[in-house]
All heavy atoms as TSV, in Angstrom:
chain	resi	resn	atom	element	x	y	z
A	1	MET	N	N	109.961	96.020	98.247
A	1	MET	CA	C	108.882	96.164	97.398
A	1	MET	C	C	107.642	96.795	98.098
A	1	MET	O	O	107.450	96.546	99.232
A	1	MET	CB	C	108.420	94.788	96.988
A	1	MET	CG	C	109.082	94.172	95.823
A	1	MET	SD	S	108.702	93.540	94.422
A	1	MET	CE	C	110.420	93.108	94.166
A	2	ALA	N	N	107.088	97.657	97.306
A	2	ALA	CA	C	105.910	98.326	97.855
A	2	ALA	C	C	104.751	97.373	97.998
A	2	ALA	O	O	104.567	96.565	97.202
A	2	ALA	CB	C	105.505	99.490	96.842
A	3	ASN	N	N	103.962	97.589	99.058
A	3	ASN	CA	C	102.810	96.669	99.248
A	3	ASN	C	C	101.666	97.292	98.471
A	3	ASN	O	O	101.121	98.393	98.753
A	3	ASN	CB	C	102.444	96.610	100.718
A	3	ASN	CG	C	101.329	95.647	100.974
A	3	ASN	OD1	O	100.604	95.283	100.041
A	3	ASN	ND2	N	101.068	95.397	102.211
A	4	THR	N	N	101.296	96.594	97.378
A	4	THR	CA	C	100.214	97.121	96.520
A	4	THR	C	C	98.864	96.535	96.834
A	4	THR	O	O	97.909	96.958	96.256
A	4	THR	CB	C	100.583	96.654	95.007
A	4	THR	OG1	O	100.552	95.246	94.957
A	4	THR	CG2	C	101.856	97.243	94.585
A	5	GLY	N	N	98.788	95.651	97.804
A	5	GLY	CA	C	97.567	94.966	98.160
A	5	GLY	C	C	97.070	93.928	97.096
A	5	GLY	O	O	96.015	93.362	97.182
A	6	LYS	N	N	97.917	93.620	96.144
A	6	LYS	CA	C	97.577	92.614	95.161
A	6	LYS	C	C	97.891	91.220	95.706
A	6	LYS	O	O	98.853	91.065	96.414
A	6	LYS	CB	C	98.442	92.831	93.843
A	6	LYS	CG	C	98.068	94.069	93.120
A	6	LYS	CD	C	96.803	93.796	92.308
A	6	LYS	CE	C	96.628	95.013	91.366
A	6	LYS	NZ	N	95.420	94.761	90.553
A	7	PRO	N	N	97.066	90.258	95.381
A	7	PRO	CA	C	97.298	88.886	95.863
A	7	PRO	C	C	98.674	88.338	95.405
A	7	PRO	O	O	99.166	87.395	96.061
A	7	PRO	CB	C	96.171	88.115	95.247
A	7	PRO	CG	C	95.152	89.083	94.738
A	7	PRO	CD	C	95.866	90.360	94.545
A	8	CYS	N	N	99.239	88.839	94.372
A	8	CYS	CA	C	100.492	88.297	93.844
A	8	CYS	C	C	101.652	88.458	94.912
A	8	CYS	O	O	102.584	87.680	94.868
A	8	CYS	CB	C	100.897	88.998	92.555
A	8	CYS	SG	S	99.687	88.760	91.265
A	9	GLU	N	N	101.555	89.491	95.732
A	9	GLU	CA	C	102.552	89.682	96.798
A	9	GLU	C	C	102.567	88.565	97.782
A	9	GLU	O	O	103.603	88.238	98.323
A	9	GLU	CB	C	102.424	91.012	97.414
A	9	GLU	CG	C	102.736	92.155	96.432
A	9	GLU	CD	C	102.466	93.472	97.094
A	9	GLU	OE1	O	101.852	93.601	98.186
A	9	GLU	OE2	O	102.951	94.401	96.463
A	10	THR	N	N	101.375	88.040	98.095
A	10	THR	CA	C	101.353	87.033	99.174
A	10	THR	C	C	100.817	85.657	98.637
A	10	THR	O	O	100.464	84.842	99.432
A	10	THR	CB	C	100.307	87.510	100.203
A	10	THR	OG1	O	99.062	87.698	99.570
A	10	THR	CG2	C	100.779	88.853	100.907
A	11	CYS	N	N	101.001	85.397	97.353
A	11	CYS	CA	C	100.608	84.220	96.746
A	11	CYS	C	C	101.409	82.991	97.354
A	11	CYS	O	O	102.604	83.001	97.432
A	11	CYS	CB	C	100.845	84.236	95.257
A	11	CYS	SG	S	100.489	82.702	94.392
A	12	LYS	N	N	100.703	81.987	97.744
A	12	LYS	CA	C	101.231	80.864	98.373
A	12	LYS	C	C	102.066	80.065	97.360
A	12	LYS	O	O	103.109	79.459	97.764
A	12	LYS	CB	C	100.215	79.977	99.072
A	12	LYS	CG	C	99.612	80.688	100.253
A	12	LYS	CD	C	98.572	79.740	100.924
A	12	LYS	CE	C	98.005	80.540	102.107
A	12	LYS	NZ	N	97.059	79.822	102.880
A	13	PHE	N	N	101.651	80.032	96.151
A	13	PHE	CA	C	102.459	79.305	95.069
A	13	PHE	C	C	103.721	80.048	94.821
A	13	PHE	O	O	104.782	79.411	94.595
A	13	PHE	CB	C	101.625	79.208	93.766
A	13	PHE	CG	C	100.502	78.266	93.924
A	13	PHE	CD1	C	99.399	78.396	93.065
A	13	PHE	CD2	C	100.534	77.158	94.787
A	13	PHE	CE1	C	98.311	77.522	93.114
A	13	PHE	CE2	C	99.435	76.245	94.820
A	13	PHE	CZ	C	98.351	76.465	94.006
A	14	ARG	N	N	103.736	81.417	94.867
A	14	ARG	CA	C	104.905	82.218	94.678
A	14	ARG	C	C	105.884	81.895	95.835
A	14	ARG	O	O	107.125	81.738	95.612
A	14	ARG	CB	C	104.565	83.683	94.593
A	14	ARG	CG	C	105.769	84.535	94.427
A	14	ARG	CD	C	105.329	86.020	94.323
A	14	ARG	NE	N	106.518	86.879	94.164
A	14	ARG	CZ	C	106.407	88.298	94.212
A	14	ARG	NH1	N	105.249	88.794	94.271
A	14	ARG	NH2	N	107.503	88.911	94.141
A	15	ALA	N	N	105.356	81.788	96.985
A	15	ALA	CA	C	106.212	81.430	98.197
A	15	ALA	C	C	106.837	80.101	98.015
A	15	ALA	O	O	107.949	79.896	98.371
A	15	ALA	CB	C	105.378	81.510	99.406
A	16	LYS	N	N	106.063	79.158	97.451
A	16	LYS	CA	C	106.620	77.812	97.174
A	16	LYS	C	C	107.823	77.975	96.222
A	16	LYS	O	O	108.726	77.236	96.309
A	16	LYS	CB	C	105.552	76.899	96.574
A	16	LYS	CG	C	104.434	76.547	97.609
A	16	LYS	CD	C	104.891	75.435	98.546
A	16	LYS	CE	C	103.693	74.990	99.308
A	16	LYS	NZ	N	104.081	74.010	100.388
A	17	TYR	N	N	107.666	78.694	95.188
A	17	TYR	CA	C	108.649	78.947	94.175
A	17	TYR	C	C	109.886	79.501	94.922
A	17	TYR	O	O	111.041	79.086	94.675
A	17	TYR	CB	C	108.238	79.814	93.046
A	17	TYR	CG	C	109.314	80.035	92.000
A	17	TYR	CD1	C	109.418	79.152	90.945
A	17	TYR	CD2	C	110.245	81.010	92.143
A	17	TYR	CE1	C	110.396	79.268	89.992
A	17	TYR	CE2	C	111.269	81.179	91.241
A	17	TYR	CZ	C	111.368	80.283	90.172
A	17	TYR	OH	O	112.377	80.450	89.269
A	18	ASP	N	N	109.621	80.584	95.681
A	18	ASP	CA	C	110.772	81.214	96.351
A	18	ASP	C	C	111.472	80.215	97.268
A	18	ASP	O	O	112.843	80.267	97.388
A	18	ASP	CB	C	110.299	82.416	97.153
A	18	ASP	CG	C	109.861	83.579	96.313
A	18	ASP	OD1	O	110.204	83.610	95.101
A	18	ASP	OD2	O	109.179	84.430	96.811
A	19	LYS	N	N	110.831	79.319	97.961
A	19	LYS	CA	C	111.404	78.397	98.840
A	19	LYS	C	C	112.183	77.274	98.027
A	19	LYS	O	O	113.256	76.830	98.384
A	19	LYS	CB	C	110.362	77.778	99.747
A	19	LYS	CG	C	110.918	76.825	100.749
A	19	LYS	CD	C	109.810	76.346	101.628
A	19	LYS	CE	C	110.409	75.340	102.699
A	19	LYS	NZ	N	109.343	74.746	103.526
A	20	ASP	N	N	111.469	76.800	97.017
A	20	ASP	CA	C	112.045	75.615	96.205
A	20	ASP	C	C	111.513	75.729	94.765
A	20	ASP	O	O	110.484	75.195	94.410
A	20	ASP	CB	C	111.656	74.276	96.803
A	20	ASP	CG	C	112.254	73.133	96.054
A	20	ASP	OD1	O	113.084	73.297	95.204
A	20	ASP	OD2	O	111.747	72.020	96.367
A	21	PRO	N	N	112.299	76.416	93.924
A	21	PRO	CA	C	111.851	76.630	92.554
A	21	PRO	C	C	111.650	75.360	91.760
A	21	PRO	O	O	110.858	75.385	90.735
A	21	PRO	CB	C	113.090	77.379	91.940
A	21	PRO	CG	C	113.757	78.044	93.044
A	21	PRO	CD	C	113.608	77.132	94.230
A	22	LYS	N	N	112.243	74.229	92.115
A	22	LYS	CA	C	112.075	72.963	91.448
A	22	LYS	C	C	110.853	72.113	91.942
A	22	LYS	O	O	110.507	71.146	91.406
A	22	LYS	CB	C	113.301	72.153	91.589
A	22	LYS	CG	C	114.494	72.789	90.820
A	22	LYS	CD	C	115.714	71.922	90.853
A	22	LYS	CE	C	116.833	72.667	90.098
A	22	LYS	NZ	N	118.005	71.870	90.091
A	23	SER	N	N	110.152	72.641	93.019
A	23	SER	CA	C	108.922	72.019	93.433
A	23	SER	C	C	107.856	72.061	92.377
A	23	SER	O	O	107.807	72.867	91.484
A	23	SER	CB	C	108.425	72.564	94.716
A	23	SER	OG	O	107.881	73.811	94.488
A	24	LEU	N	N	106.915	71.095	92.437
A	24	LEU	CA	C	105.820	71.027	91.475
A	24	LEU	C	C	104.975	72.338	91.477
A	24	LEU	O	O	104.724	72.895	90.430
A	24	LEU	CB	C	104.903	69.824	91.738
A	24	LEU	CG	C	103.830	69.652	90.774
A	24	LEU	CD1	C	104.297	69.474	89.346
A	24	LEU	CD2	C	102.915	68.538	91.168
A	25	LEU	N	N	104.641	72.781	92.689
A	25	LEU	CA	C	103.882	73.980	92.772
A	25	LEU	C	C	104.660	75.224	92.413
A	25	LEU	O	O	104.098	76.187	91.749
A	25	LEU	CB	C	103.299	74.154	94.177
A	25	LEU	CG	C	102.186	73.141	94.560
A	25	LEU	CD1	C	101.772	73.422	96.017
A	25	LEU	CD2	C	100.988	73.272	93.648
A	26	GLY	N	N	105.910	75.226	92.714
A	26	GLY	CA	C	106.758	76.316	92.326
A	26	GLY	C	C	106.852	76.469	90.820
A	26	GLY	O	O	106.778	77.496	90.180
A	27	ARG	N	N	107.078	75.348	90.165
A	27	ARG	CA	C	107.257	75.312	88.676
A	27	ARG	C	C	105.881	75.691	88.046
A	27	ARG	O	O	105.830	76.416	86.986
A	27	ARG	CB	C	107.675	73.929	88.188
A	27	ARG	CG	C	109.140	73.649	88.479
A	27	ARG	CD	C	109.594	72.338	87.962
A	27	ARG	NE	N	108.965	71.295	88.717
A	27	ARG	CZ	C	108.749	70.159	88.269
A	27	ARG	NH1	N	109.002	69.796	87.058
A	27	ARG	NH2	N	108.113	69.271	89.011
A	28	PHE	N	N	104.796	75.227	88.633
A	28	PHE	CA	C	103.438	75.581	88.211
A	28	PHE	C	C	103.252	77.075	88.191
A	28	PHE	O	O	102.824	77.775	87.263
A	28	PHE	CB	C	102.341	74.914	88.954
A	28	PHE	CG	C	100.983	75.416	88.540
A	28	PHE	CD1	C	100.393	74.957	87.383
A	28	PHE	CD2	C	100.339	76.365	89.361
A	28	PHE	CE1	C	99.122	75.435	87.061
A	28	PHE	CE2	C	99.073	76.809	88.991
A	28	PHE	CZ	C	98.466	76.372	87.852
A	29	TRP	N	N	103.643	77.701	89.367
A	29	TRP	CA	C	103.515	79.144	89.461
A	29	TRP	C	C	104.344	79.852	88.521
A	29	TRP	O	O	103.885	80.771	87.835
A	29	TRP	CB	C	103.944	79.650	90.938
A	29	TRP	CG	C	103.879	81.123	91.021
A	29	TRP	CD1	C	102.779	81.856	91.248
A	29	TRP	CD2	C	104.974	82.076	90.861
A	29	TRP	NE1	N	103.145	83.200	91.192
A	29	TRP	CE2	C	104.399	83.293	90.984
A	29	TRP	CE3	C	106.338	81.869	90.581
A	29	TRP	CZ2	C	105.262	84.461	90.843
A	29	TRP	CZ3	C	107.138	82.994	90.479
A	29	TRP	CH2	C	106.601	84.296	90.589
A	30	ARG	N	N	105.579	79.484	88.236
A	30	ARG	CA	C	106.447	80.115	87.319
A	30	ARG	C	C	105.878	79.999	85.854
A	30	ARG	O	O	105.908	80.980	85.085
A	30	ARG	CB	C	107.822	79.526	87.328
A	30	ARG	CG	C	108.789	80.146	86.381
A	30	ARG	CD	C	108.916	81.645	86.579
A	30	ARG	NE	N	109.701	82.288	85.425
A	30	ARG	CZ	C	109.199	82.596	84.243
A	30	ARG	NH1	N	107.941	82.338	83.919
A	30	ARG	NH2	N	109.960	83.141	83.341
A	31	TRP	N	N	105.307	78.897	85.513
A	31	TRP	CA	C	104.678	78.767	84.211
A	31	TRP	C	C	103.470	79.599	84.153
A	31	TRP	O	O	103.254	80.330	83.132
A	31	TRP	CB	C	104.309	77.277	84.050
A	31	TRP	CG	C	103.476	76.950	82.905
A	31	TRP	CD1	C	103.720	76.901	81.585
A	31	TRP	CD2	C	101.991	76.780	82.929
A	31	TRP	NE1	N	102.658	76.675	80.812
A	31	TRP	CE2	C	101.542	76.625	81.610
A	31	TRP	CE3	C	101.019	76.785	83.959
A	31	TRP	CZ2	C	100.253	76.297	81.311
A	31	TRP	CZ3	C	99.746	76.456	83.634
A	31	TRP	CH2	C	99.363	76.232	82.351
A	32	HIS	N	N	102.666	79.701	85.217
A	32	HIS	CA	C	101.439	80.377	85.272
A	32	HIS	C	C	101.573	81.916	85.075
A	32	HIS	O	O	100.714	82.583	84.347
A	32	HIS	CB	C	100.755	80.176	86.640
A	32	HIS	CG	C	99.563	80.990	86.945
A	32	HIS	ND1	N	98.370	80.653	86.318
A	32	HIS	CD2	C	99.386	82.059	87.665
A	32	HIS	CE1	C	97.431	81.542	86.771
A	32	HIS	NE2	N	98.094	82.465	87.578
A	33	ILE	N	N	102.695	82.470	85.525
A	33	ILE	CA	C	102.803	83.945	85.420
A	33	ILE	C	C	103.059	84.410	83.948
A	33	ILE	O	O	102.928	85.594	83.645
A	33	ILE	CB	C	103.991	84.533	86.320
A	33	ILE	CG1	C	105.319	84.063	85.876
A	33	ILE	CG2	C	103.670	84.188	87.770
A	33	ILE	CD1	C	106.465	84.680	86.643
A	34	ASN	N	N	103.291	83.589	83.080
A	34	ASN	CA	C	103.503	83.899	81.636
A	34	ASN	C	C	102.169	84.339	80.960
A	34	ASN	O	O	102.226	84.994	79.994
A	34	ASN	CB	C	104.045	82.725	80.843
A	34	ASN	CG	C	105.550	82.478	81.125
A	34	ASN	OD1	O	106.259	83.428	81.117
A	34	ASN	ND2	N	105.850	81.243	81.473
A	35	PHE	N	N	101.046	84.019	81.537
A	35	PHE	CA	C	99.780	84.433	81.012
A	35	PHE	C	C	98.767	84.900	81.949
A	35	PHE	O	O	97.648	85.258	81.584
A	35	PHE	CB	C	99.149	83.268	80.090
A	35	PHE	CG	C	98.950	82.062	80.952
A	35	PHE	CD1	C	97.781	81.907	81.698
A	35	PHE	CD2	C	99.934	80.962	81.007
A	35	PHE	CE1	C	97.593	80.704	82.386
A	35	PHE	CE2	C	99.709	79.842	81.666
A	35	PHE	CZ	C	98.601	79.784	82.410
A	36	CYS	N	N	99.130	84.971	83.174
A	36	CYS	CA	C	98.161	85.351	84.276
A	36	CYS	C	C	97.863	86.866	84.156
A	36	CYS	O	O	98.773	87.750	84.301
A	36	CYS	CB	C	98.809	85.074	85.591
A	36	CYS	SG	S	97.714	85.609	86.994
A	37	PRO	N	N	96.584	87.254	83.999
A	37	PRO	CA	C	96.192	88.699	83.969
A	37	PRO	C	C	96.493	89.431	85.240
A	37	PRO	O	O	96.835	90.578	85.246
A	37	PRO	CB	C	94.819	88.757	83.585
A	37	PRO	CG	C	94.247	87.328	83.840
A	37	PRO	CD	C	95.434	86.377	83.792
A	38	GLY	N	N	96.373	88.700	86.429
A	38	GLY	CA	C	96.615	89.315	87.655
A	38	GLY	C	C	98.068	89.628	87.812
A	38	GLY	O	O	98.490	90.767	88.273
A	39	TRP	N	N	98.997	88.755	87.361
A	39	TRP	CA	C	100.432	89.008	87.395
A	39	TRP	C	C	100.810	90.195	86.517
A	39	TRP	O	O	101.575	91.026	86.876
A	39	TRP	CB	C	101.250	87.849	87.032
A	39	TRP	CG	C	102.714	88.022	87.013
A	39	TRP	CD1	C	103.477	88.219	85.973
A	39	TRP	CD2	C	103.550	88.084	88.141
A	39	TRP	NE1	N	104.818	88.430	86.282
A	39	TRP	CE2	C	104.815	88.350	87.699
A	39	TRP	CE3	C	103.388	87.941	89.541
A	39	TRP	CZ2	C	106.009	88.391	88.517
A	39	TRP	CZ3	C	104.467	88.035	90.428
A	39	TRP	CH2	C	105.786	88.289	89.836
A	40	LYS	N	N	100.162	90.267	85.333
A	40	LYS	CA	C	100.469	91.306	84.379
A	40	LYS	C	C	100.096	92.679	84.987
A	40	LYS	O	O	100.793	93.661	84.921
A	40	LYS	CB	C	99.676	91.086	83.074
A	40	LYS	CG	C	100.020	92.163	81.990
A	40	LYS	CD	C	99.287	91.734	80.736
A	40	LYS	CE	C	99.638	92.788	79.700
A	40	LYS	NZ	N	99.023	92.489	78.365
A	41	GLY	N	N	98.900	92.701	85.606
A	41	GLY	CA	C	98.434	93.968	86.241
A	41	GLY	C	C	99.371	94.367	87.430
A	41	GLY	O	O	99.708	95.493	87.571
A	42	TYR	N	N	99.721	93.387	88.210
A	42	TYR	CA	C	100.660	93.616	89.356
A	42	TYR	C	C	101.937	94.124	88.890
A	42	TYR	O	O	102.520	95.120	89.281
A	42	TYR	CB	C	100.791	92.310	90.173
A	42	TYR	CG	C	101.960	92.241	91.139
A	42	TYR	CD1	C	101.833	93.051	92.277
A	42	TYR	CD2	C	103.082	91.513	90.895
A	42	TYR	CE1	C	102.887	93.095	93.227
A	42	TYR	CE2	C	104.108	91.551	91.868
A	42	TYR	CZ	C	104.016	92.274	92.948
A	42	TYR	OH	O	105.040	92.353	93.847
A	43	PHE	N	N	102.476	93.461	87.823
A	43	PHE	CA	C	103.844	93.868	87.221
A	43	PHE	C	C	103.735	95.276	86.698
A	43	PHE	O	O	104.704	95.982	86.838
A	43	PHE	CB	C	104.141	92.888	86.197
A	43	PHE	CG	C	105.559	92.771	85.845
A	43	PHE	CD1	C	106.493	92.133	86.634
A	43	PHE	CD2	C	106.003	93.337	84.617
A	43	PHE	CE1	C	107.805	92.007	86.333
A	43	PHE	CE2	C	107.374	93.246	84.280
A	43	PHE	CZ	C	108.239	92.606	85.121
A	44	ALA	N	N	102.660	95.685	86.097
A	44	ALA	CA	C	102.441	96.985	85.501
A	44	ALA	C	C	102.550	98.081	86.513
A	44	ALA	O	O	102.934	99.233	86.203
A	44	ALA	CB	C	101.202	97.017	84.643
A	45	ILE	N	N	102.116	97.857	87.702
A	45	ILE	CA	C	101.956	99.012	88.719
A	45	ILE	C	C	103.312	99.073	89.509
A	45	ILE	O	O	103.407	100.134	90.248
A	45	ILE	CB	C	100.805	98.734	89.727
A	45	ILE	CG1	C	101.001	97.554	90.570
A	45	ILE	CG2	C	99.513	98.782	88.971
A	45	ILE	CD1	C	99.909	97.419	91.638
A	46	LEU	N	N	104.214	98.231	89.317
A	46	LEU	CA	C	105.543	98.360	90.068
A	46	LEU	C	C	106.402	99.366	89.325
A	46	LEU	O	O	106.228	99.709	88.121
A	46	LEU	CB	C	106.199	97.026	90.055
A	46	LEU	CG	C	105.427	95.846	90.766
A	46	LEU	CD1	C	106.215	94.585	90.573
A	46	LEU	CD2	C	105.245	96.124	92.268
A	47	SER	N	N	107.403	99.879	90.105
A	47	SER	CA	C	108.337	100.861	89.525
A	47	SER	C	C	109.255	100.074	88.580
A	47	SER	O	O	109.319	98.749	88.679
A	47	SER	CB	C	109.135	101.442	90.614
A	47	SER	OG	O	109.996	100.525	91.237
A	48	GLU	N	N	109.924	100.689	87.721
A	48	GLU	CA	C	110.858	99.999	86.796
A	48	GLU	C	C	111.881	99.239	87.581
A	48	GLU	O	O	112.310	98.146	87.180
A	48	GLU	CB	C	111.510	100.980	85.864
A	48	GLU	CG	C	112.445	100.359	84.865
A	48	GLU	CD	C	111.698	99.299	83.953
A	48	GLU	OE1	O	110.502	99.450	83.652
A	48	GLU	OE2	O	112.370	98.208	83.751
A	49	GLU	N	N	112.370	99.871	88.643
A	49	GLU	CA	C	113.405	99.119	89.453
A	49	GLU	C	C	112.819	97.771	90.058
A	49	GLU	O	O	113.508	96.767	90.039
A	49	GLU	CB	C	113.850	100.013	90.643
A	49	GLU	CG	C	114.864	99.418	91.580
A	49	GLU	CD	C	115.346	100.388	92.608
A	49	GLU	OE1	O	115.880	101.430	92.219
A	49	GLU	OE2	O	115.103	100.055	93.776
A	50	GLU	N	N	111.634	97.881	90.589
A	50	GLU	CA	C	110.955	96.664	91.172
A	50	GLU	C	C	110.727	95.607	90.043
A	50	GLU	O	O	110.908	94.373	90.244
A	50	GLU	CB	C	109.710	97.029	91.863
A	50	GLU	CG	C	109.890	97.785	93.123
A	50	GLU	CD	C	108.553	98.341	93.657
A	50	GLU	OE1	O	107.758	98.780	92.918
A	50	GLU	OE2	O	108.446	98.269	94.938
A	51	ARG	N	N	110.314	96.095	88.843
A	51	ARG	CA	C	110.104	95.166	87.711
A	51	ARG	C	C	111.371	94.495	87.348
A	51	ARG	O	O	111.443	93.288	87.075
A	51	ARG	CB	C	109.480	95.873	86.565
A	51	ARG	CG	C	108.045	96.215	86.691
A	51	ARG	CD	C	107.376	96.648	85.478
A	51	ARG	NE	N	107.925	97.823	84.865
A	51	ARG	CZ	C	107.398	99.042	84.953
A	51	ARG	NH1	N	106.251	99.224	85.532
A	51	ARG	NH2	N	108.021	100.082	84.413
A	52	GLN	N	N	112.442	95.231	87.331
A	52	GLN	CA	C	113.778	94.599	87.013
A	52	GLN	C	C	114.187	93.589	88.023
A	52	GLN	O	O	114.773	92.555	87.666
A	52	GLN	CB	C	114.830	95.678	86.840
A	52	GLN	CG	C	116.153	95.185	86.270
A	52	GLN	CD	C	115.917	94.593	84.868
A	52	GLN	OE1	O	115.290	95.105	84.005
A	52	GLN	NE2	N	116.416	93.353	84.701
A	53	GLU	N	N	113.962	93.918	89.285
A	53	GLU	CA	C	114.290	93.000	90.320
A	53	GLU	C	C	113.525	91.590	90.091
A	53	GLU	O	O	114.054	90.475	90.209
A	53	GLU	CB	C	113.902	93.448	91.696
A	53	GLU	CG	C	114.815	94.508	92.271
A	53	GLU	CD	C	114.424	95.100	93.600
A	53	GLU	OE1	O	113.579	94.428	94.241
A	53	GLU	OE2	O	114.836	96.271	93.845
A	54	LEU	N	N	112.214	91.741	89.763
A	54	LEU	CA	C	111.412	90.523	89.530
A	54	LEU	C	C	111.908	89.743	88.281
A	54	LEU	O	O	111.897	88.559	88.194
A	54	LEU	CB	C	109.907	90.861	89.415
A	54	LEU	CG	C	109.272	91.274	90.698
A	54	LEU	CD1	C	107.844	91.647	90.514
A	54	LEU	CD2	C	109.417	90.300	91.776
A	55	ARG	N	N	112.247	90.543	87.243
A	55	ARG	CA	C	112.757	89.929	86.005
A	55	ARG	C	C	114.006	89.116	86.303
A	55	ARG	O	O	114.133	87.978	85.794
A	55	ARG	CB	C	113.096	90.976	84.982
A	55	ARG	CG	C	111.958	91.632	84.273
A	55	ARG	CD	C	112.351	92.677	83.284
A	55	ARG	NE	N	111.273	93.396	82.774
A	55	ARG	CZ	C	111.076	94.702	82.976
A	55	ARG	NH1	N	111.977	95.440	83.632
A	55	ARG	NH2	N	110.012	95.265	82.474
A	56	ASP	N	N	114.893	89.719	87.147
A	56	ASP	CA	C	116.134	88.928	87.446
A	56	ASP	C	C	115.868	87.773	88.332
A	56	ASP	O	O	116.356	86.704	88.124
A	56	ASP	CB	C	117.075	89.929	88.184
A	56	ASP	CG	C	117.545	91.022	87.198
A	56	ASP	OD1	O	117.472	90.938	85.968
A	56	ASP	OD2	O	118.079	92.004	87.773
A	57	LYS	N	N	115.053	87.939	89.374
A	57	LYS	CA	C	114.729	86.874	90.279
A	57	LYS	C	C	114.065	85.705	89.697
A	57	LYS	O	O	114.346	84.579	90.042
A	57	LYS	CB	C	113.868	87.444	91.423
A	57	LYS	CG	C	113.590	86.443	92.555
A	57	LYS	CD	C	112.861	87.196	93.761
A	57	LYS	CE	C	112.650	86.177	94.842
A	57	LYS	NZ	N	111.947	86.807	96.007
A	58	TYR	N	N	113.033	85.952	88.796
A	58	TYR	CA	C	112.282	84.927	88.267
A	58	TYR	C	C	112.558	84.562	86.769
A	58	TYR	O	O	111.828	83.832	86.173
A	58	TYR	CB	C	110.728	85.277	88.392
A	58	TYR	CG	C	110.340	85.432	89.853
A	58	TYR	CD1	C	109.739	86.624	90.284
A	58	TYR	CD2	C	110.552	84.346	90.728
A	58	TYR	CE1	C	109.393	86.754	91.572
A	58	TYR	CE2	C	110.164	84.525	91.992
A	58	TYR	CZ	C	109.558	85.698	92.447
A	58	TYR	OH	O	109.186	85.821	93.856
A	59	LYS	N	N	113.698	85.255	86.292
A	59	LYS	CA	C	114.035	85.012	84.855
A	59	LYS	C	C	112.763	85.203	83.987
A	59	LYS	O	O	112.520	84.325	83.159
A	59	LYS	CB	C	114.618	83.517	84.671
A	59	LYS	CG	C	115.868	83.342	85.437
A	59	LYS	CD	C	116.354	81.874	85.377
A	59	LYS	CE	C	117.550	81.669	86.246
A	59	LYS	NZ	N	117.337	81.582	87.609
A	60	PHE	N	N	112.206	86.344	84.196
A	60	PHE	CA	C	110.999	86.727	83.581
A	60	PHE	C	C	111.186	87.830	82.613
A	60	PHE	O	O	111.620	88.893	83.045
A	60	PHE	CB	C	109.920	87.036	84.591
A	60	PHE	CG	C	108.585	87.416	84.114
A	60	PHE	CD1	C	107.734	86.377	83.623
A	60	PHE	CD2	C	108.167	88.677	84.048
A	60	PHE	CE1	C	106.464	86.692	83.135
A	60	PHE	CE2	C	106.905	89.003	83.591
A	60	PHE	CZ	C	106.034	88.039	83.119
A	61	ASP	N	N	110.947	87.653	81.264
A	61	ASP	CA	C	111.185	88.751	80.393
A	61	ASP	C	C	110.024	89.008	79.406
A	61	ASP	O	O	110.241	89.522	78.394
A	61	ASP	CB	C	112.484	88.488	79.634
A	61	ASP	CG	C	112.486	87.163	78.895
A	61	ASP	OD1	O	111.473	86.454	78.855
A	61	ASP	OD2	O	113.558	86.805	78.259
A	62	LYS	N	N	108.850	88.574	79.781
A	62	LYS	CA	C	107.722	88.749	78.914
A	62	LYS	C	C	107.271	90.153	78.770
A	62	LYS	O	O	106.859	90.596	77.645
A	62	LYS	CB	C	106.569	87.762	79.359
A	62	LYS	CG	C	105.464	87.767	78.405
A	62	LYS	CD	C	104.510	86.624	78.640
A	62	LYS	CE	C	103.457	86.633	77.556
A	62	LYS	NZ	N	102.609	85.463	77.616
A	63	TYR	N	N	107.204	90.892	79.864
A	63	TYR	CA	C	106.683	92.218	79.835
A	63	TYR	C	C	107.807	93.166	80.076
A	63	TYR	O	O	108.621	93.068	80.854
A	63	TYR	CB	C	105.574	92.506	80.901
A	63	TYR	CG	C	104.448	91.365	80.977
A	63	TYR	CD1	C	104.249	90.662	82.137
A	63	TYR	CD2	C	103.732	91.179	79.801
A	63	TYR	CE1	C	103.287	89.732	82.151
A	63	TYR	CE2	C	102.728	90.281	79.899
A	63	TYR	CZ	C	102.469	89.590	81.035
A	63	TYR	OH	O	101.521	88.581	81.120
């Protein structure tokens, strides 16, 4: 993934999800990305390939 300088790339809650998706903070992060304007902006600047990787990894199909 390209380093965009967005906080979403280094988000500690995202790291918690990556480590343990069933953890409380991990589940909170996954719920949060459904409406987070920062995540939407981050997602929009990625290439289609990178977006597809995130869709698959996080079961994310909103955008």
